[in-house]
C-alpha positions as CSV (number, residue, x, y, z in Angstrom):
1,G,24.2,-0.7,5.1
2,M,21.5,-2.9,3.6
3,L,19.6,-2.1,0.4
4,R,16.1,-3.4,0.1
5,I,14.3,-3.8,-3.2
6,M,10.6,-4.8,-3.1
7,A,8.0,-5.2,-5.8
8,D,4.3,-5.9,-5.7
9,G,1.6,-6.0,-8.4
10,S,-2.1,-6.4,-9.0
11,A,-4.3,-6.8,-12.1
12,A,-7.9,-5.7,-12.8
13,N,-10.3,-6.5,-15.6
14,A,-10.8,-3.5,-17.9
15,R,-13.8,-3.3,-20.3
16,H,-13.7,-1.5,-23.6
17,K,-16.3,1.4,-23.8
18,G,-19.5,-0.1,-25.2
19,G,-17.6,-3.3,-26.1
20,A,-18.0,-6.8,-24.8
21,W,-14.3,-7.7,-24.5
22,S,-12.2,-7.1,-21.5
23,A,-8.5,-7.3,-20.8
24,R,-6.3,-7.6,-17.7
25,K,-4.5,-4.4,-16.9
26,G,-1.6,-4.8,-14.5
27,N,-0.1,-2.2,-12.1
28,K,3.2,-2.7,-10.2
29,L,4.8,-0.8,-7.4
30,G,8.5,-0.9,-6.8
31,T,10.1,0.2,-3.5
32,V,13.7,0.9,-2.8
33,S,15.0,1.6,0.7
34,G,18.6,2.3,1.7
35,G,20.6,1.0,4.7
36,G,19.8,4.0,6.9
37,G,16.4,5.0,7.9
38,L,15.5,2.0,10.1
39,R,13.8,2.6,13.4
40,T,13.7,-0.2,16.0
41,R,10.3,-0.5,17.6
42,K,9.7,-0.8,21.3
43,D,9.7,-4.6,21.2
44,G,13.4,-4.4,20.1
45,I,12.9,-7.0,17.4
46,T,10.8,-5.3,14.7
47,H,12.1,-2.5,12.5
48,D,10.2,0.2,10.7
49,I,11.6,1.6,7.4
50,Q,11.6,5.3,7.7
51,K,13.1,6.3,4.4
52,K,11.9,4.7,1.2
53,E,11.3,5.6,-2.5
54,Q,8.2,4.1,-4.1
55,A,7.3,4.3,-7.8
56,P,4.3,3.0,-9.7
57,Y,5.1,1.1,-12.9
58,T,3.0,-0.2,-15.8
59,G,4.8,-2.5,-18.1
60,P,6.3,-5.9,-18.3
61,A,7.8,-7.4,-15.2
62,E,11.3,-7.8,-16.8
63,E,11.3,-4.0,-17.5
64,L,10.3,-3.3,-13.9
65,K,13.3,-5.5,-12.8
66,Q,15.7,-3.4,-14.8
67,Y,14.1,-0.1,-13.6
68,E,14.4,-1.2,-9.9
69,F,18.0,-2.2,-10.3
70,E,18.8,1.3,-11.8
71,R,17.0,3.0,-8.9
72,A,18.8,0.8,-6.4
73,A,22.2,1.7,-8.0
74,R,21.3,5.4,-7.5
75,N,20.4,4.7,-3.9
76,G,23.7,3.1,-3.1
């Protein structure tokens, strides 16, 4: 089977209470899906992923990479 690992992220400005400074706060989402769990749609070309594990993550991208590889190993 095929194992898929996907990641996405976004950032938003966060302002300190009563303060003038702001900082970018990043959120990331990692998705791992195993080889099974694909459903072929009626067009016969496109597939929907039926079984996936998603986890939010806040931290450096390099740590997210290690975290996702560990989750992928647990998923086969």
